[in-house]
N, C-alpha and C positions, 0 to 999 in steps of 0.2 A: 087417217091424217095425223092423229096424235102420235101414233107409233112412228110414222115417218119423221115427225118433228123431233121425237125423242132420239131416234137414231142419228138424225142430223146434229143435234146438240151434243150427243156423246162423241160423234166423230170430230166435231169442232173442238171439244174439250181435249180429246186425245191429241189432236194436231197441235193445240196450244201448248200442252205439256211437252210434246216432242220438241217443239220449237224452243221452249224454255230451256230444255236440256241442252240443245245445240248452242243456245246463246250463252251458256255458262262459260266463263273464261277464268282460268286460274293464272295469276301473274306472280312473278318473283323478280326481285332485284337485289344485288349485293354490292358491297363496297368495303374496301379495307382502308380505313382512315389512319394515317400516320399520326401517332401520339408521342413520338420521341421528344423529350424536352429540348428546348432551344438553347438553354443556358447550362453551363457546367462551371465548376463542379456541382454535383447534386447528390443528396443522400439516397441510399438504397434501403428499401423496406425488407422485412423478413429476417432480421438478425437480432441477436441479443444486445449488440452494441451498434451505435450509429457508424455508418461507413460511407465515405464520399468516393465518388467515381468521376472520371474525367471524360468519358466517352461511352458510346454505345457499341457493343459488339455486333448487334443486329438491331434494326429498327423495331420499335414497339408500335402496335396497332390496336385499334378498336375495330374488330371485324364484324360487319353488320349484314344481316339478311332480313329482308322484308317480304312477307307473303300476303297475297290478297286473293280471296275466293269470290270476290264480287260483292260480298256483304260485309265481311270481317277482314280486318288487316292485323297482322302480327309482326312484331319486330324482335329479332333475336340478336343480341350483341354480346360479344366476348372480348374483354379488354385485357391486354397484357399488363396486369397489375397484380400485386400481392393480395390486396383486398380493397374493396371500395365501400365507403360509408354510405348509409342510406340517404343522407342529405345530398351528397354529390349526385347519386343516381337519380333521385327524384327531381333535382334541378335539371339534369340533362333530359329526363323524360318530358318535363314540362316544356322545355324549349323545343324539343322535337315534335311534341304534340301540336304546338302552335304552327309549326312549319309544314307538317304533313297531314294533320287530321287524324293520325293514329292515336287512339286513346292511350294514355299513360298506362292504364291497367292491362293493356294488350302488349306491353313491352317487357321483355326479359333482358336485363343487363347484368352480366356477371363478370367476375374477375377470374383469370386463369390460375392465379396463385404463384406466378413466377416470383422467386425470391431475388430477382435482379431488376427491380423497377422502382421508380421514385415513390416515396410514401404518399398515399392519399389519405391515410388515417393513422393515428398514433398508437403504437404498441411497443412495449419494452422501452429502449432508449432512443427510438426514432420518432420524431414528430412529423406531422404532415407538412409538405412543402406548399405553402399558401399559394404562391404564384402558379405552381404546377397544377394544383387542384382546380384553379380557375380555368387554366388552359385546357386541362383534360375534360372538364365538364362541357365546355363549348365544342371541343373536337368530337366527343361522343355524339352530341346532338347533330353536329354537322355530318357525321358519318351516316346516321340514320336517314337524314334528309337526302343525302346523295344516293343511298341504296333505294330509297323511295322513288327518286327521280329516274332510276334505272328500271322501274317496274315494266315488265313486258310479258306477253303470253308465255306460259311455261308448263312443263310437266314436272311432277313431283313423285318421289318414292323413297322408301326407307328399307333398311335391313340391318342385320347384326351377325356377328361371328365372334368366336373366342380367340383371345391372344393372352395366354397366361404367362408368357415368357418374361414379361417386364415387371411383374408384380410380386411384392413380398410384404406381408404384414409386419410392421416395424416394432410392434409392442410384443415383448418377449417375457415369458415366465422363466424365472431362474431359481436355482436351488436356494434354500433358506440361508439368509445372511449375506448373500452376494449382491443384493440390490442396494445401492447407496441411499443415504438419507435424502429426503426431498428438501427443497429450499427453505421450508418452514421448520426444519429440524425433526420432522417425523420420520419414522422407520416402518410405516405401515403399507408402503407400496408393495404390491405383489407382482407387478410387471415393470419392465424398464424399456423405454424407447431407445432405439439405436444403441444396443449394448456393446457393440464392437464385433468385429469379425471373429467367429469361433470363440467367443468369450466363454470363460469358465462357467460351467453349470447351466448352460442353456437347456431348457426343457422343451418348450414349444412356443409357437406364436400364439398370441392371445385372441386372435380373431381371424376371419376369413379374408379372401380377396375376391373381387368380382372381375373375371376376365373378359366380360362381354364388351365388344366395341360396337357402338351404335353409329349408324350413318343415316343422315337425312340429306337427300340430294335433290337439286333442281336443275333442269335442263331447259333450253329453248325448245320450241315446237320442232325445230330442225335437229334436235338431239345434241346440240352443242352445250357443254357444261357451263352453268352459271355459278353454282356454289355447292360445296359439300360441308355440311355441319356434322361434326363427330363428337362423341362423348366417350371418355375412358376414365376409369377410376384409379388414376395414378396421381399422387400428390404433385410433385415436381421432381426434376432431376438434379439441377444445380451444377456446380463445378465451373461456372463461368464468372470471371472476376468483375466484370463491369455490367452495363445494362444489357439485358437480353430477355427475349420472350420465352426462353427455355424451350423444352420439347414441344410445347404448344405451338410456338411460332415455327419451329423447324418442321413440325408435322405439316403445317399449312403450306410451306414451301415445297415439301417433298411430294405431298399428295397432288399438288398442282402439276408437278412434273409428270406424275403417273397419268393423271387424267388428260393432260395436254397431249401426251404421246399417243393416246388412243383417239381423242376427239378433236384434235387440231388446236390451233391457237385462238386466242380471244380472251376477253375479260373473264376471270374466274377468281373466286375467293374460297380458299380452304379455311376451315374454322375448327378448332379443337376446344371443347368445353371440358371443365373439370367435373368428373363424376363424384361418386361418394368415396373419397380417398383420404379422409381425415386420419386414418391409421395405417396407410399403405404408402410405401415408397419403392424405389428401384434397387434396393440394396439387400442382398442375400447374406445375412449375418451368420447363417449356418455354414457358409462356405468360406474359402480363403479370400483375402483381400485381392482385388484385381491389380495387375501390374501394368505400367506403361501407358496409362490413360493420359492424353493431353487435355488441357482445358477445353471444355465444350464438346469433347469427343463422345462422351456418354450420352449427351443430349441428342446428337446425331444418330447414334446407335438405336436409341429408343424410338425416335421419330421415324426412322426408316422402317423399323419393325412394325409399328402400329399403322403407318401409312400403307404398307403392303397389304395388311389385313383389310384396311378401309377400302383399298382399291379392288380387292377381291370381292368384297361385299357390293361395291358399286357396280361391278360387272354383272351381278346377278339380280339387281333391283328390277322389279316390274313397275315401270313408271306409269302414273295415272295422269289423264288430261285434266282432271278436276277432283278436288276433295274439299270438304268443308272444314272451316277453322273455328275454334272456340277458345275463350280465355276466362279464367275466374281467379280472383285473389281475395285474401282475407288477412287482416291483422290478428295476431294472437298475443295475448299478454302472458309473459313468463316471469317467474321470480328470478332474482339475482342473488348469488351466493356472496353475501357481504362479510367482511372481516369483523371479528369481535373487537371490543375495546382493548383487550389484552394483546391481540394480534397487531393492532394498529400501534400500540405503545412499543412493542418489540421491533416493529418495522422502523419506527422513527429513530430508535436507538441505533439500529444498524446503519441507517442513512447518516446519522450524526458522525459516526466513525469515519465516514468517507467524505465528509463535508469539504467542499472546495475542489474535489477531484474533477478532472475533465470528463471522466466517465466512470461509472460504477464498475467495480471488479468483484467477480464471484457471484454465483447464483443466489445466495441468501440476500445480498444487497439488491440485486436486480429485481428479485421478487418482492423485496421490501418496498421498493418504489412502486411496484404494481399494487401492493396492498394499500398504500396511501392513496393511489388513484382510485382503487375500487371502493374505498370508503366514501368517495364523493358520488358514486353511482346511485341512482334511485333504487328503491326496493323492487320495482318491477319495470320491465321494458317491453316494448312491442316489437314483434318481428313480423315482416311481411312474408306470407306464403302464397305460392302461385301454382296454378295448373294450366297447361295449354293442351289443346288437341289439334292435331294435323291429320285428318282422316281417322284412321284407327290407331294412330301413334299418340301416346301421351307423354308429356314432359312436365316434371315438377321442378320447382325452384325453391331452395332453402338458403337463407343468408348465413350459412355456417360452413365450417369444415366438417363435413358429415362423415361419420363412421360407415364403413362398407356394409355392415350387417343391416343398417337402417335402409340403405338403398336396395338391398336384396329383399327386404320385407315389403318395401313399396312396390317392387315389381310383382311380388307374389300376390299382394292384396289388390292391385289395380284392376278396375273393371274394364280397362282397355287391353287389347291383345298384346301390345308392346308398350313399355313405359321405361323411361330413364330419368335420372335426376341430375340437375345442374346444381352443384354446390356453389357457395359464395354468390348466390343470385339475389339481386335487389337489396343488398346491404351486407353488413358484417356484424355477426353476433357471436364470434368465437367458435371454438370446437363444439361439436355435438356428439358426445359419447352416449351410449345406452346407459340405463341405470346400473346394469351389471358391470359394464366397463368402468363406471365411476367407482364401484366397490373395489376394483382391482387397482385403482390409483394410476400413477404414472404421469408423465409430462402433460398429456392432453387434458388431464383433469385438474391440474394445479391451478388454483384460483389466480386469475390475472385478466387483463383486458383481452387476452387471447382465449380465455376459458372461464366463463362466469355464469352461464345459465344454470337454473335449478337442475337438480339431479333427474327429476322426472320430465325434463323438457322434451326428450325425443318421443315418448309415447303420446304426449299431448300434440306435438307437431304432426305425428303420423295420423292421428284421428282427424285433424283438420284437413290434411292433404287428401285423405280418402273422401271427405265431403266434397272437396273441390274437384277431384277427378270424376266423381259421380255427376256433378253439375255439368262439366264439359262433355261427358260421355253421352248425354241425352241426345 
């Protein structure tokens, strides 16, 4: 009798587990929220001098993807912006959490780093546009809400492949005596950013590139496309005079065409996030200058190339009906490279020389202004680090313009089978070079609001990210 009862109980338990497996439903929803400013003229971020534009060459978006495994929800958002301050992002997350129930800690909001978007934070001679910051904050929250409203049963999968054709490390070693003095009057730089096509004395690039294109894709149960979230370690392309989402937006449009051709029409959101591209651009300085490029043409060339690779990956993905989701985040305290009293005094003298000018001229004066601003910074700042897991795929987020070798190191050390990093995620704390790259000097290390974290920041960040990846990998 007891044996029969045991067999019956085991059978009931097995049936219950089988039913639980059948009851698991994975859901996804996506929405591209238009965040193009309503008022012109407006300033553009990402330049040494403030520049006003009168129109948008293409609309700007906050592209949102929400995932739900039945227990945990994640929101991934990529915004057509040069950089987003932590305060704006946390405000948008708070609003979205109240409307959707998704914990703010489970949201990853990042900037693409287009250099053709209104300023959301101040750097060099461009200050944030207060009205646009308010507008953008609300639109990001609204985009997450709309993506959440679209949640429906879905299949999910991911994959990657290489496309090295669009990537070049922009930091170059040159023969002794050929690298110009830095804006602080020093001549100790051993590398130069963007030295010019076939510049005299070029030796070699100072770092690697990462050619891997990652694709995270979701489909309906009927195999119709919902969204394709990609990641590529390319800074931006540029060459567009007014507002533009750069190659990130052009990729989204192009991959939608590719996916639509195969899978029919319907709501679909293509998304391109910025990988670890702090020292990488699309310019081959070892070769001759290209001729005959029209404004925006190179953006389309890059977008088409990477979209083709993404579509090839998409066609090989083995979609799953259900995967588990996880998220973890942690604040890390990092030191700030502050100017000395002598450096502040020198900076003030340089600024006095251009007192009353509409805008500062010359790199020494521009960086003098940054020095005065950096003197007001605290000795330490906190940066938010984050790790997400989607099945066996890991995603890390760093609020910096991250050097490529750091991203490669994360991939190597991650406990998950596949991992990629989203730069400029959840805030903005400037460039993130390695300690060795700091020793080489160059633009990305020059102290400013665009580069101020302590020299040892990257290994400290790596250690915390490994802890977070282990947490979500359990």
